[in-house]
All heavy atoms as a GROMACS GRO file, in nm:
protein
  633
    1MET      N    1  -2.009  -1.507   2.318
    1MET     CA    2  -1.910  -1.397   2.307
    1MET      C    3  -1.918  -1.341   2.167
    1MET      O    4  -1.900  -1.416   2.074
    1MET     CB    5  -1.774  -1.456   2.341
    1MET     CG    6  -1.674  -1.352   2.351
    1MET     SD    7  -1.533  -1.424   2.441
    1MET     CE    8  -1.409  -1.305   2.421
    2THR      N    9  -1.930  -1.219   2.150
    2THR     CA   10  -1.932  -1.162   2.013
    2THR      C   11  -1.802  -1.109   1.975
    2THR      O   12  -1.704  -1.103   2.061
    2THR     CB   13  -2.025  -1.036   2.009
    2THR    OG1   14  -1.987  -0.936   2.096
    2THR    CG2   15  -2.177  -1.079   2.050
    3THR      N   16  -1.778  -1.074   1.848
    3THR     CA   17  -1.657  -1.018   1.801
    3THR      C   18  -1.613  -0.897   1.882
    3THR      O   19  -1.490  -0.877   1.910
    3THR     CB   20  -1.662  -0.989   1.650
    3THR    OG1   21  -1.718  -1.099   1.584
    3THR    CG2   22  -1.527  -0.959   1.593
    4ALA      N   23  -1.706  -0.817   1.919
    4ALA     CA   24  -1.677  -0.694   1.992
    4ALA      C   25  -1.623  -0.720   2.132
    4ALA      O   26  -1.548  -0.640   2.184
    4ALA     CB   27  -1.801  -0.606   2.008
    5ASP      N   28  -1.656  -0.835   2.184
    5ASP     CA   29  -1.589  -0.878   2.314
    5ASP      C   30  -1.454  -0.936   2.305
    5ASP      O   31  -1.388  -0.961   2.406
    5ASP     CB   32  -1.693  -0.973   2.387
    5ASP     CG   33  -1.827  -0.914   2.413
    5ASP    OD1   34  -1.830  -0.791   2.431
    5ASP    OD2   35  -1.923  -0.987   2.407
    6THR      N   36  -1.418  -0.976   2.187
    6THR     CA   37  -1.292  -1.044   2.169
    6THR      C   38  -1.174  -0.945   2.184
    6THR      O   39  -1.176  -0.834   2.123
    6THR     CB   40  -1.279  -1.108   2.032
    6THR    OG1   41  -1.390  -1.191   2.013
    6THR    CG2   42  -1.153  -1.186   2.013
    7PRO      N   43  -1.078  -0.969   2.265
    7PRO     CA   44  -0.960  -0.873   2.285
    7PRO      C   45  -0.881  -0.863   2.149
    7PRO      O   46  -0.886  -0.963   2.064
    7PRO     CB   47  -0.875  -0.940   2.388
    7PRO     CG   48  -0.923  -1.078   2.405
    7PRO     CD   49  -1.064  -1.087   2.346
    8THR      N   50  -0.824  -0.755   2.126
    8THR     CA   51  -0.746  -0.734   2.012
    8THR      C   52  -0.635  -0.835   1.996
    8THR      O   53  -0.550  -0.853   2.094
    8THR     CB   54  -0.689  -0.589   2.010
    8THR    OG1   55  -0.792  -0.497   2.021
    8THR    CG2   56  -0.612  -0.565   1.876
    9LYS      N   57  -0.631  -0.907   1.882
    9LYS     CA   58  -0.520  -1.006   1.858
    9LYS      C   59  -0.403  -0.938   1.833
    9LYS      O   60  -0.396  -0.848   1.747
    9LYS     CB   61  -0.572  -1.097   1.743
    9LYS     CG   62  -0.469  -1.191   1.698
    9LYS     CD   63  -0.474  -1.326   1.775
    9LYS     CE   64  -0.383  -1.425   1.706
    9LYS     NZ   65  -0.285  -1.479   1.794
   10THR      N   66  -0.285  -0.978   1.899
   10THR     CA   67  -0.159  -0.918   1.860
   10THR      C   68  -0.070  -1.033   1.807
   10THR      O   69  -0.081  -1.146   1.836
   10THR     CB   70  -0.093  -0.855   1.984
   10THR    OG1   71  -0.076  -0.955   2.085
   10THR    CG2   72  -0.182  -0.741   2.030
   11VAL      N   73   0.030  -0.990   1.739
   11VAL     CA   74   0.134  -1.076   1.672
   11VAL      C   75   0.271  -1.027   1.705
   11VAL      O   76   0.288  -0.910   1.746
   11VAL     CB   77   0.112  -1.094   1.524
   11VAL    CG1   78  -0.027  -1.159   1.489
   11VAL    CG2   79   0.125  -0.957   1.451
   12THR      N   80   0.373  -1.115   1.680
   12THR     CA   81   0.512  -1.070   1.689
   12THR      C   82   0.563  -1.065   1.543
   12THR      O   83   0.547  -1.164   1.468
   12THR     CB   84   0.594  -1.177   1.770
   12THR    OG1   85   0.543  -1.179   1.903
   12THR    CG2   86   0.736  -1.138   1.775
   13ILE      N   87   0.623  -0.960   1.506
   13ILE     CA   88   0.683  -0.939   1.378
   13ILE      C   89   0.832  -0.918   1.398
   13ILE      O   90   0.881  -0.893   1.502
   13ILE     CB   91   0.621  -0.825   1.298
   13ILE    CG1   92   0.636  -0.691   1.369
   13ILE    CG2   93   0.471  -0.857   1.276
   13ILE    CD1   94   0.602  -0.573   1.286
   14THR      N   95   0.902  -0.910   1.286
   14THR     CA   96   1.039  -0.871   1.278
   14THR      C   97   1.044  -0.726   1.223
   14THR      O   98   0.997  -0.701   1.110
   14THR     CB   99   1.131  -0.963   1.195
   14THR    OG1  100   1.123  -1.089   1.253
   14THR    CG2  101   1.274  -0.922   1.188
   15MET      N  102   1.109  -0.631   1.300
   15MET     CA  103   1.120  -0.490   1.247
   15MET      C  104   1.261  -0.460   1.252
   15MET      O  105   1.325  -0.458   1.362
   15MET     CB  106   1.042  -0.407   1.346
   15MET     CG  107   1.042  -0.261   1.322
   15MET     SD  108   0.950  -0.223   1.164
   15MET     CE  109   0.998  -0.059   1.150
   16ASP      N  110   1.323  -0.421   1.139
   16ASP     CA  111   1.464  -0.391   1.133
   16ASP      C  112   1.546  -0.502   1.197
   16ASP      O  113   1.642  -0.477   1.271
   16ASP     CB  114   1.491  -0.253   1.197
   16ASP     CG  115   1.431  -0.139   1.113
   16ASP    OD1  116   1.408  -0.166   0.989
   16ASP    OD2  117   1.401  -0.038   1.169
   17LYS      N  118   1.524  -0.626   1.164
   17LYS     CA  119   1.586  -0.745   1.213
   17LYS      C  120   1.574  -0.773   1.364
   17LYS      O  121   1.656  -0.858   1.410
   17LYS     CB  122   1.738  -0.737   1.170
   17LYS     CG  123   1.757  -0.739   1.021
   17LYS     CD  124   1.903  -0.747   0.977
   17LYS     CE  125   1.912  -0.747   0.823
   17LYS     NZ  126   2.050  -0.751   0.792
   18GLU      N  127   1.484  -0.704   1.428
   18GLU     CA  128   1.462  -0.732   1.571
   18GLU      C  129   1.316  -0.766   1.594
   18GLU      O  130   1.220  -0.719   1.524
   18GLU     CB  131   1.486  -0.595   1.648
   18GLU     CG  132   1.633  -0.551   1.644
   18GLU     CD  133   1.729  -0.635   1.726
   18GLU    OE1  134   1.690  -0.695   1.827
   18GLU    OE2  135   1.846  -0.651   1.682
   19PRO      N  136   1.294  -0.855   1.688
   19PRO     CA  137   1.147  -0.892   1.711
   19PRO      C  138   1.073  -0.785   1.778
   19PRO      O  139   1.119  -0.704   1.856
   19PRO     CB  140   1.160  -1.012   1.814
   19PRO     CG  141   1.292  -1.016   1.865
   19PRO     CD  142   1.382  -0.932   1.774
   20LEU      N  143   0.946  -0.764   1.731
   20LEU     CA  144   0.856  -0.659   1.787
   20LEU      C  145   0.733  -0.724   1.827
   20LEU      O  146   0.658  -0.774   1.740
   20LEU     CB  147   0.835  -0.546   1.684
   20LEU     CG  148   0.748  -0.435   1.725
   20LEU    CD1  149   0.810  -0.349   1.844
   20LEU    CD2  150   0.726  -0.336   1.614
   21THR      N  151   0.698  -0.736   1.958
   21THR     CA  152   0.580  -0.800   2.009
   21THR      C  153   0.468  -0.711   2.037
   21THR      O  154   0.490  -0.589   2.047
   21THR     CB  155   0.621  -0.881   2.137
   21THR    OG1  156   0.663  -0.789   2.229
   21THR    CG2  157   0.730  -0.986   2.106
   22GLY      N  158   0.349  -0.762   2.044
   22GLY     CA  159   0.233  -0.683   2.081
   22GLY      C  160   0.183  -0.594   1.976
   22GLY      O  161   0.111  -0.499   1.993
   23VAL      N  162   0.211  -0.642   1.845
   23VAL     CA  163   0.162  -0.557   1.732
   23VAL      C  164   0.012  -0.598   1.701
   23VAL      O  165  -0.013  -0.720   1.675
   23VAL     CB  166   0.244  -0.585   1.607
   23VAL    CG1  167   0.194  -0.505   1.486
   23VAL    CG2  168   0.392  -0.549   1.630
   24PRO      N  169  -0.079  -0.511   1.703
   24PRO     CA  170  -0.224  -0.544   1.668
   24PRO      C  171  -0.225  -0.599   1.528
   24PRO      O  172  -0.161  -0.541   1.435
   24PRO     CB  173  -0.297  -0.414   1.680
   24PRO     CG  174  -0.206  -0.326   1.760
   24PRO     CD  175  -0.073  -0.367   1.728
   25ARG      N  176  -0.308  -0.701   1.507
   25ARG     CA  177  -0.327  -0.763   1.377
   25ARG      C  178  -0.379  -0.664   1.272
   25ARG      O  179  -0.340  -0.658   1.162
   25ARG     CB  180  -0.416  -0.884   1.376
   25ARG     CG  181  -0.344  -1.017   1.411
   25ARG     CD  182  -0.431  -1.136   1.401
   25ARG     NE  183  -0.500  -1.152   1.279
   25ARG     CZ  184  -0.447  -1.215   1.167
   25ARG    NH1  185  -0.328  -1.257   1.160
   25ARG    NH2  186  -0.521  -1.224   1.064
   26ASN      N  187  -0.472  -0.574   1.328
   26ASN     CA  188  -0.529  -0.470   1.236
   26ASN      C  189  -0.468  -0.337   1.288
   26ASN      O  190  -0.495  -0.294   1.398
   26ASN     CB  191  -0.677  -0.475   1.237
   26ASN     CG  192  -0.731  -0.599   1.180
   26ASN    OD1  193  -0.703  -0.638   1.073
   26ASN    ND2  194  -0.810  -0.669   1.263
   27THR      N  195  -0.379  -0.282   1.207
   27THR     CA  196  -0.310  -0.161   1.247
   27THR      C  197  -0.283  -0.075   1.118
   27THR      O  198  -0.337  -0.095   1.015
   27THR     CB  199  -0.186  -0.192   1.322
   27THR    OG1  200  -0.128  -0.077   1.377
   27THR    CG2  201  -0.082  -0.273   1.240
   28THR      N  202  -0.192   0.027   1.133
   28THR     CA  203  -0.149   0.094   1.021
   28THR      C  204   0.009   0.092   1.015
   28THR      O  205   0.073   0.062   1.115
   28THR     CB  206  -0.184   0.247   1.042
   28THR    OG1  207  -0.122   0.294   1.148
   28THR    CG2  208  -0.336   0.262   1.048
   29PRO      N  209   0.071   0.118   0.893
   29PRO     CA  210   0.215   0.125   0.894
   29PRO      C  211   0.279   0.221   1.000
   29PRO      O  212   0.371   0.185   1.061
   29PRO     CB  213   0.246   0.159   0.753
   29PRO     CG  214   0.132   0.109   0.675
   29PRO     CD  215   0.011   0.130   0.762
   30ASN      N  216   0.208   0.340   1.012
   30ASN     CA  217   0.263   0.438   1.107
   30ASN      C  218   0.243   0.382   1.255
   30ASN      O  219   0.328   0.414   1.341
   30ASN     CB  220   0.194   0.570   1.098
   30ASN     CG  221   0.234   0.648   0.974
   30ASN    OD1  222   0.326   0.606   0.902
   30ASN    ND2  223   0.160   0.755   0.941
   31GLY      N  224   0.137   0.302   1.283
   31GLY     CA  225   0.126   0.240   1.408
   31GLY      C  226   0.235   0.148   1.439
   31GLY      O  227   0.292   0.145   1.555
   32ILE      N  228   0.286   0.070   1.342
   32ILE     CA  229   0.393  -0.022   1.361
   32ILE      C  230   0.523   0.056   1.386
   32ILE      O  231   0.605   0.026   1.482
   32ILE     CB  232   0.414  -0.112   1.240
   32ILE    CG1  233   0.288  -0.207   1.225
   32ILE    CG2  234   0.536  -0.195   1.249
   32ILE    CD1  235   0.285  -0.289   1.101
   33LEU      N  236   0.541   0.165   1.314
   33LEU     CA  237   0.661   0.243   1.342
   33LEU      C  238   0.666   0.304   1.475
   33LEU      O  239   0.765   0.300   1.548
   33LEU     CB  240   0.662   0.359   1.234
   33LEU     CG  241   0.701   0.322   1.092
   33LEU    CD1  242   0.683   0.435   0.994
   33LEU    CD2  243   0.849   0.262   1.081
   34ARG      N  244   0.550   0.355   1.522
   34ARG     CA  245   0.536   0.412   1.659
   34ARG      C  246   0.568   0.307   1.762
   34ARG      O  247   0.642   0.333   1.864
   34ARG     CB  248   0.403   0.468   1.677
   34ARG     CG  249   0.382   0.604   1.602
   34ARG     CD  250   0.243   0.669   1.646
   34ARG     NE  251   0.215   0.770   1.548
   34ARG     CZ  252   0.130   0.746   1.445
   34ARG    NH1  253   0.060   0.634   1.437
   34ARG    NH2  254   0.102   0.842   1.358
   35LEU      N  255   0.517   0.181   1.745
   35LEU     CA  256   0.544   0.080   1.839
   35LEU      C  257   0.694   0.044   1.858
   35LEU      O  258   0.738   0.011   1.958
   35LEU     CB  259   0.469  -0.050   1.799
   35LEU     CG  260   0.332  -0.075   1.849
   35LEU    CD1  261   0.266  -0.194   1.791
   35LEU    CD2  262   0.322  -0.074   2.003
   36ALA      N  263   0.759   0.058   1.741
   36ALA     CA  264   0.904   0.034   1.738
   36ALA      C  265   0.986   0.150   1.777
   36ALA      O  266   1.110   0.151   1.784
   36ALA     CB  267   0.944  -0.010   1.589
   37GLY      N  268   0.924   0.263   1.818
   37GLY     CA  269   0.993   0.380   1.863
   37GLY      C  270   1.052   0.468   1.749
   37GLY      O  271   1.151   0.536   1.772
   38ILE      N  272   0.996   0.453   1.628
   38ILE     CA  273   1.052   0.522   1.505
   38ILE      C  274   0.942   0.628   1.471
   38ILE      O  275   0.823   0.605   1.472
   38ILE     CB  276   1.064   0.425   1.399
   38ILE    CG1  277   1.170   0.315   1.435
   38ILE    CG2  278   1.111   0.491   1.275
   38ILE    CD1  279   1.174   0.198   1.348
   39ASP      N  280   0.997   0.747   1.445
   39ASP     CA  281   0.907   0.868   1.403
   39ASP      C  282   0.857   0.850   1.266
   39ASP      O  283   0.928   0.851   1.161
   39ASP     CB  284   0.988   0.990   1.421
   39ASP     CG  285   0.902   1.114   1.391
   39ASP    OD1  286   0.784   1.101   1.371
   39ASP    OD2  287   0.965   1.228   1.397
   40PRO      N  288   0.720   0.833   1.251
   40PRO     CA  289   0.664   0.824   1.110
   40PRO      C  290   0.679   0.944   1.026
   40PRO      O  291   0.662   0.947   0.906
   40PRO     CB  292   0.510   0.785   1.137
   40PRO     CG  293   0.498   0.763   1.279
   40PRO     CD  294   0.616   0.812   1.353
   41ALA      N  295   0.705   1.058   1.093
   41ALA     CA  296   0.728   1.188   1.022
   41ALA      C  297   0.854   1.178   0.938
   41ALA      O  298   0.866   1.245   0.836
   41ALA     CB  299   0.726   1.298   1.117
   42SER      N  300   0.948   1.101   0.984
   42SER     CA  301   1.080   1.089   0.905
   42SER      C  302   1.112   0.953   0.844
   42SER      O  303   1.222   0.934   0.792
   42SER     CB  304   1.190   1.137   1.001
   42SER     OG  305   1.201   1.052   1.116
   43HIS      N  306   1.019   0.857   0.862
   43HIS     CA  307   1.044   0.721   0.819
   43HIS      C  308   0.914   0.660   0.758
   43HIS      O  309   0.811   0.717   0.789
   43HIS     CB  310   1.083   0.628   0.929
   43HIS     CG  311   1.223   0.659   0.986
   43HIS    ND1  312   1.244   0.766   1.059
   43HIS    CD2  313   1.340   0.601   0.962
   43HIS    CE1  314   1.378   0.765   1.086
   43HIS    NE2  315   1.440   0.670   1.023
   44TYR      N  316   0.928   0.560   0.675
   44TYR     CA  317   0.813   0.488   0.626
   44TYR      C  318   0.840   0.343   0.637
   44TYR      O  319   0.959   0.299   0.642
   44TYR     CB  320   0.768   0.529   0.479
   44TYR     CG  321   0.873   0.504   0.378
   44TYR    CD1  322   0.867   0.384   0.300
   44TYR    CD2  323   0.972   0.599   0.344
   44TYR    CE1  324   0.964   0.360   0.200
   44TYR    CE2  325   1.066   0.574   0.246
   44TYR     CZ  326   1.057   0.454   0.170
   44TYR     OH  327   1.151   0.432   0.076
   45LEU      N  328   0.738   0.252   0.628
   45LEU     CA  329   0.752   0.120   0.646
   45LEU      C  330   0.753   0.042   0.515
   45LEU      O  331   0.689   0.082   0.418
   45LEU     CB  332   0.627   0.077   0.726
   45LEU     CG  333   0.631  -0.068   0.785
   45LEU    CD1  334   0.728  -0.079   0.895
   45LEU    CD2  335   0.494  -0.110   0.832
   46VAL      N  336   0.835  -0.064   0.510
   46VAL     CA  337   0.844  -0.159   0.397
   46VAL      C  338   0.827  -0.294   0.451
   46VAL      O  339   0.900  -0.330   0.534
   46VAL     CB  340   0.978  -0.136   0.320
   46VAL    CG1  341   0.988  -0.231   0.206
   46VAL    CG2  342   0.989   0.003   0.266
   47LYS      N  343   0.738  -0.372   0.385
   47LYS     CA  344   0.720  -0.511   0.415
   47LYS      C  345   0.803  -0.593   0.324
   47LYS      O  346   0.806  -0.572   0.201
   47LYS     CB  347   0.572  -0.548   0.400
   47LYS     CG  348   0.535  -0.690   0.424
   47LYS     CD  349   0.394  -0.718   0.408
   47LYS     CE  350   0.346  -0.851   0.390
   47LYS     NZ  351   0.205  -0.868   0.372
   48ILE      N  352   0.876  -0.692   0.383
   48ILE     CA  353   0.961  -0.784   0.305
   48ILE      C  354   0.904  -0.918   0.301
   48ILE      O  355   0.880  -0.976   0.408
   48ILE     CB  356   1.109  -0.784   0.371
   48ILE    CG1  357   1.158  -0.646   0.400
   48ILE    CG2  358   1.199  -0.873   0.289
   48ILE    CD1  359   1.190  -0.564   0.275
   49THR      N  360   0.880  -0.967   0.174
   49THR     CA  361   0.831  -1.108   0.162
   49THR      C  362   0.925  -1.177   0.062
   49THR      O  363   0.911  -1.153  -0.059
   49THR     CB  364   0.685  -1.108   0.115
   49THR    OG1  365   0.607  -1.016   0.198
   49THR    CG2  366   0.626  -1.251   0.107
   50GLY      N  367   1.024  -1.248   0.104
   50GLY     CA  368   1.124  -1.302   0.018
   50GLY      C  369   1.194  -1.195  -0.053
   50GLY      O  370   1.260  -1.114   0.017
   51ARG      N  371   1.190  -1.199  -0.181
   51ARG     CA  372   1.257  -1.087  -0.261
   51ARG      C  373   1.165  -0.964  -0.285
   51ARG      O  374   1.212  -0.867  -0.343
   51ARG     CB  375   1.318  -1.133  -0.393
   51ARG     CG  376   1.427  -1.232  -0.367
   51ARG     CD  377   1.487  -1.280  -0.502
   51ARG     NE  378   1.597  -1.370  -0.480
   51ARG     CZ  379   1.688  -1.400  -0.573
   51ARG    NH1  380   1.676  -1.336  -0.690
   51ARG    NH2  381   1.785  -1.468  -0.547
   52HIS      N  382   1.040  -0.980  -0.258
   52HIS     CA  383   0.944  -0.880  -0.278
   52HIS      C  384   0.943  -0.777  -0.170
   52HIS      O  385   0.941  -0.811  -0.059
   52HIS     CB  386   0.804  -0.939  -0.304
   52HIS     CG  387   0.694  -0.837  -0.322
   52HIS    ND1  388   0.682  -0.772  -0.438
   52HIS    CD2  389   0.597  -0.790  -0.241
   52HIS    CE1  390   0.579  -0.685  -0.430
   52HIS    NE2  391   0.530  -0.700  -0.310
   53GLN      N  392   0.926  -0.649  -0.210
   53GLN     CA  393   0.917  -0.542  -0.107
   53GLN      C  394   0.793  -0.460  -0.134
   53GLN      O  395   0.771  -0.413  -0.246
   53GLN     CB  396   1.045  -0.457  -0.106
   53GLN     CG  397   1.169  -0.524  -0.084
   53GLN     CD  398   1.289  -0.428  -0.084
   53GLN    OE1  399   1.272  -0.299  -0.094
   53GLN    NE2  400   1.411  -0.484  -0.072
   54GLU      N  401   0.716  -0.445  -0.036
   54GLU     CA  402   0.600  -0.360  -0.044
   54GLU      C  403   0.615  -0.233   0.036
   54GLU      O  404   0.618  -0.233   0.155
   54GLU     CB  405   0.468  -0.430  -0.002
   54GLU     CG  406   0.345  -0.352  -0.021
   54GLU     CD  407   0.218  -0.419   0.028
   54GLU    OE1  408   0.221  -0.540   0.071
   54GLU    OE2  409   0.115  -0.362   0.020
   55SER      N  410   0.624  -0.126  -0.033
   55SER     CA  411   0.650   0.012   0.029
   55SER      C  412   0.511   0.071   0.078
   55SER      O  413   0.416   0.058  -0.005
   55SER     CB  414   0.716   0.104  -0.062
   55SER     OG  415   0.723   0.240  -0.001
   56PHE      N  416   0.511   0.122   0.195
   56PHE     CA  417   0.397   0.199   0.250
   56PHE      C  418   0.423   0.350   0.251
   56PHE      O  419   0.357   0.421   0.327
   56PHE     CB  420   0.355   0.150   0.380
   56PHE     CG  421   0.301   0.003   0.380
   56PHE    CD1  422   0.384  -0.106   0.416
   56PHE    CD2  423   0.167  -0.022   0.336
   56PHE    CE1  424   0.338  -0.232   0.408
   56PHE    CE2  425   0.129  -0.148   0.333
   56PHE     CZ  426   0.212  -0.258   0.367
   57GLU      N  427   0.513   0.391   0.173
   57GLU     CA  428   0.560   0.532   0.158
   57GLU      C  429   0.425   0.610   0.113
   57GLU      O  430   0.367   0.568   0.015
   57GLU     CB  431   0.668   0.557   0.071
   57GLU     CG  432   0.717   0.705   0.071
   57GLU     CD  433   0.835   0.729  -0.017
   57GLU    OE1  434   0.879   0.644  -0.094
   57GLU    OE2  435   0.896   0.837   0.010
   58GLY      N  436   0.390   0.706   0.186
   58GLY     CA  437   0.273   0.780   0.151
   58GLY      C  438   0.133   0.718   0.193
   58GLY      O  439   0.032   0.767   0.154
   59ARG      N  440   0.148   0.605   0.250
   59ARG     CA  441   0.026   0.525   0.286
   59ARG      C  442   0.030   0.479   0.437
   59ARG      O  443  -0.018   0.384   0.470
   59ARG     CB  444   0.020   0.392   0.208
   59ARG     CG  445   0.014   0.414   0.060
   59ARG     CD  446   0.047   0.296  -0.026
   59ARG     NE  447  -0.021   0.168   0.024
   59ARG     CZ  448   0.033   0.046  -0.002
   59ARG    NH1  449   0.141   0.025  -0.068
   59ARG    NH2  450  -0.034  -0.058   0.044
   60GLY      N  451   0.090   0.574   0.519
   60GLY     CA  452   0.110   0.542   0.654
   60GLY      C  453  -0.010   0.519   0.746
   60GLY      O  454  -0.012   0.454   0.851
   61GLU      N  455  -0.128   0.578   0.710
   61GLU     CA  456  -0.249   0.566   0.777
   61GLU      C  457  -0.348   0.460   0.724
   61GLU      O  458  -0.455   0.445   0.768
   61GLU     CB  459  -0.329   0.696   0.801
   61GLU     CG  460  -0.243   0.799   0.884
   61GLU     CD  461  -0.209   0.737   1.025
   61GLU    OE1  462  -0.290   0.668   1.085
   61GLU    OE2  463  -0.100   0.770   1.074
   62GLU      N  464  -0.294   0.390   0.615
   62GLU     CA  465  -0.386   0.286   0.558
   62GLU      C  466  -0.390   0.164   0.649
   62GLU      O  467  -0.300   0.126   0.707
   62GLU     CB  468  -0.316   0.239   0.420
   62GLU     CG  469  -0.386   0.139   0.344
   62GLU     CD  470  -0.308   0.108   0.216
   62GLU    OE1  471  -0.284   0.204   0.136
   62GLU    OE2  472  -0.265  -0.012   0.197
   63GLN      N  473  -0.518   0.113   0.664
   63GLN     CA  474  -0.539  -0.009   0.748
   63GLN      C  475  -0.482  -0.134   0.682
   63GLN      O  476  -0.504  -0.161   0.566
   63GLN     CB  477  -0.691  -0.029   0.772
   63GLN     CG  478  -0.747   0.065   0.870
   63GLN     CD  479  -0.700   0.045   1.014
   63GLN    OE1  480  -0.684  -0.062   1.066
   63GLN    NE2  481  -0.666   0.158   1.086
   64ILE      N  482  -0.398  -0.204   0.755
   64ILE     CA  483  -0.341  -0.322   0.707
   64ILE      C  484  -0.363  -0.440   0.815
   64ILE      O  485  -0.379  -0.415   0.927
   64ILE     CB  486  -0.190  -0.312   0.673
   64ILE    CG1  487  -0.098  -0.280   0.796
   64ILE    CG2  488  -0.166  -0.214   0.558
   64ILE    CD1  489   0.046  -0.280   0.772
   65THR      N  490  -0.352  -0.562   0.765
   65THR     CA  491  -0.363  -0.683   0.847
   65THR      C  492  -0.220  -0.734   0.864
   65THR      O  493  -0.155  -0.765   0.757
   65THR     CB  494  -0.463  -0.786   0.801
   65THR    OG1  495  -0.585  -0.723   0.794
   65THR    CG2  496  -0.466  -0.906   0.891
   66VAL      N  497  -0.166  -0.751   0.980
   66VAL     CA  498  -0.032  -0.804   0.999
   66VAL      C  499  -0.032  -0.945   1.054
   66VAL      O  500  -0.120  -0.983   1.129
   66VAL     CB  501   0.044  -0.716   1.102
   66VAL    CG1  502   0.184  -0.762   1.127
   66VAL    CG2  503   0.043  -0.565   1.061
   67HIS      N  504   0.041  -1.029   0.993
   67HIS     CA  505   0.052  -1.172   1.031
   67HIS      C  506   0.178  -1.204   1.108
   67HIS      O  507   0.282  -1.136   1.099
   67HIS     CB  508   0.046  -1.259   0.905
   67HIS     CG  509  -0.082  -1.231   0.823
   67HIS    ND1  510  -0.201  -1.244   0.868
   67HIS    CD2  511  -0.086  -1.190   0.700
   67HIS    CE1  512  -0.288  -1.207   0.776
   67HIS    NE2  513  -0.223  -1.178   0.671
   68GLU      N  514   0.164  -1.308   1.193
   68GLU     CA  515   0.273  -1.357   1.284
   68GLU      C  516   0.403  -1.376   1.196
   68GLU      O  517   0.397  -1.433   1.082
   68GLU     CB  518   0.236  -1.492   1.345
   68GLU     CG  519   0.327  -1.532   1.448
   68GLU     CD  520   0.306  -1.449   1.591
   68GLU    OE1  521   0.203  -1.399   1.615
   68GLU    OE2  522   0.410  -1.453   1.663
   69HIS      N  523   0.514  -1.328   1.242
   69HIS     CA  524   0.650  -1.346   1.183
   69HIS      C  525   0.670  -1.277   1.054
   69HIS      O  526   0.770  -1.302   0.985
   69HIS     CB  527   0.681  -1.495   1.168
   69HIS     CG  528   0.669  -1.567   1.296
   69HIS    ND1  529   0.746  -1.534   1.413
   69HIS    CD2  530   0.589  -1.671   1.330
   69HIS    CE1  531   0.715  -1.620   1.508
   69HIS    NE2  532   0.622  -1.704   1.467
   70GLU      N  533   0.585  -1.175   1.015
   70GLU     CA  534   0.614  -1.102   0.891
   70GLU      C  535   0.731  -1.012   0.923
   70GLU      O  536   0.766  -0.980   1.034
   70GLU     CB  537   0.492  -1.013   0.847
   70GLU     CG  538   0.382  -1.093   0.788
   70GLU     CD  539   0.275  -1.014   0.728
   70GLU    OE1  540   0.229  -0.912   0.790
   70GLU    OE2  541   0.234  -1.044   0.622
   71LYS      N  542   0.804  -0.984   0.814
   71LYS     CA  543   0.923  -0.892   0.828
   71LYS      C  544   0.906  -0.756   0.765
   71LYS      O  545   0.849  -0.742   0.658
   71LYS     CB  546   1.037  -0.968   0.755
   71LYS     CG  547   1.079  -1.091   0.815
   71LYS     CD  548   1.195  -1.161   0.750
   71LYS     CE  549   1.226  -1.284   0.828
   71LYS     NZ  550   1.284  -1.388   0.761
   72PHE      N  551   0.951  -0.659   0.842
   72PHE     CA  552   0.937  -0.512   0.798
   72PHE      C  553   1.069  -0.444   0.824
   72PHE      O  554   1.153  -0.482   0.910
   72PHE     CB  555   0.824  -0.441   0.877
   72PHE     CG  556   0.685  -0.495   0.855
   72PHE    CD1  557   0.642  -0.603   0.923
   72PHE    CD2  558   0.605  -0.442   0.761
   72PHE    CE1  559   0.510  -0.651   0.911
   72PHE    CE2  560   0.479  -0.492   0.740
   72PHE     CZ  561   0.430  -0.595   0.812
   73VAL      N  562   1.098  -0.334   0.745
   73VAL     CA  563   1.209  -0.248   0.774
   73VAL      C  564   1.150  -0.110   0.765
   73VAL      O  565   1.051  -0.070   0.700
   73VAL     CB  566   1.326  -0.268   0.672
   73VAL    CG1  567   1.384  -0.404   0.687
   73VAL    CG2  568   1.272  -0.237   0.535
   74SER      N  569   1.227  -0.016   0.833
   74SER     CA  570   1.191   0.121   0.825
   74SER      C  571   1.297   0.188   0.738
   74SER      O  572   1.411   0.164   0.743
   74SER     CB  573   1.195   0.188   0.965
   74SER     OG  574   1.321   0.179   1.024
   75LEU      N  575   1.250   0.282   0.656
   75LEU     CA  576   1.336   0.359   0.571
   75LEU      C  577   1.319   0.515   0.601
   75LEU      O  578   1.205   0.556   0.615
   75LEU     CB  579   1.309   0.333   0.419
   75LEU     CG  580   1.347   0.186   0.378
   75LEU    CD1  581   1.310   0.169   0.229
   75LEU    CD2  582   1.496   0.159   0.401
   76SER      N  583   1.422   0.586   0.601
   76SER     CA  584   1.423   0.730   0.622
   76SER      C  585   1.378   0.803   0.499
   76SER      O  586   1.406   0.764   0.388
   76SER     CB  587   1.562   0.779   0.660
   76SER     OG  588   1.557   0.918   0.670
   77THR      N  589   1.287   0.904   0.522
   77THR     CA  590   1.248   0.995   0.416
   77THR      C  591   1.341   1.097   0.385
   77THR      O  592   1.322   1.181   0.291
   77THR     CB  593   1.108   1.046   0.442
   77THR    OG1  594   1.116   1.119   0.566
   77THR    CG2  595   1.000   0.932   0.458
   78GLY      N  596   1.446   1.108   0.472
   78GLY     CA  597   1.540   1.223   0.459
   78GLY      C  598   1.636   1.206   0.344
   78GLY      O  599   1.646   1.098   0.275
   79PRO      N  600   1.725   1.306   0.324
   79PRO     CA  601   1.830   1.279   0.211
   79PRO      C  602   1.931   1.179   0.248
   79PRO      O  603   1.959   1.151   0.362
   79PRO     CB  604   1.892   1.423   0.211
   79PRO     CG  605   1.862   1.483   0.338
   79PRO     CD  606   1.730   1.426   0.390
   80THR      N  607   1.975   1.112   0.144
   80THR     CA  608   2.074   1.005   0.164
   80THR      C  609   2.211   1.072   0.178
   80THR      O  610   2.245   1.146   0.084
   80THR     CB  611   2.078   0.912   0.044
   80THR    OG1  612   1.946   0.854   0.024
   80THR    CG2  613   2.174   0.789   0.062
   81PRO      N  614   2.286   1.045   0.280
   81PRO     CA  615   2.418   1.111   0.291
   81PRO      C  616   2.517   1.054   0.192
   81PRO      O  617   2.510   0.944   0.154
   81PRO     CB  618   2.464   1.073   0.433
   81PRO     CG  619   2.376   0.962   0.481
   81PRO     CD  620   2.254   0.961   0.394
   82THR      N  621   2.597   1.139   0.147
   82THR     CA  622   2.704   1.101   0.049
   82THR      C  623   2.839   1.115   0.121
   82THR      O  624   2.859   1.198   0.206
   82THR     CB  625   2.705   1.184  -0.080
   82THR    OG1  626   2.715   1.318  -0.044
   82THR    CG2  627   2.576   1.163  -0.162
   83SER      N  628   2.938   1.024   0.070
   83SER     CA  629   3.065   1.032   0.142
   83SER      C  630   3.168   1.116   0.061
   83SER      O  631   3.144   1.144  -0.051
   83SER     CB  632   3.117   0.899   0.172
   83SER     OG  633   3.107   0.822   0.059
   0.00000   0.00000   0.00000
């Protein structure tokens, strides 16, 4: 069996504090947002590792490798409301 015959490996991640299953290991930040039902035109992805945050703002179509149980949040690109 060659690599081309291997089915796409998927993982489960945490997206906005909710589990998101069936995420391809090799995907894009925008692909993750779409799987979560979030519009990449108005949001971008941020990976959370402990206290470190890696923003994918402006890098939505960049290929990334996602690992089991990684944590991500979505942030709006719109204006922040003021009270």
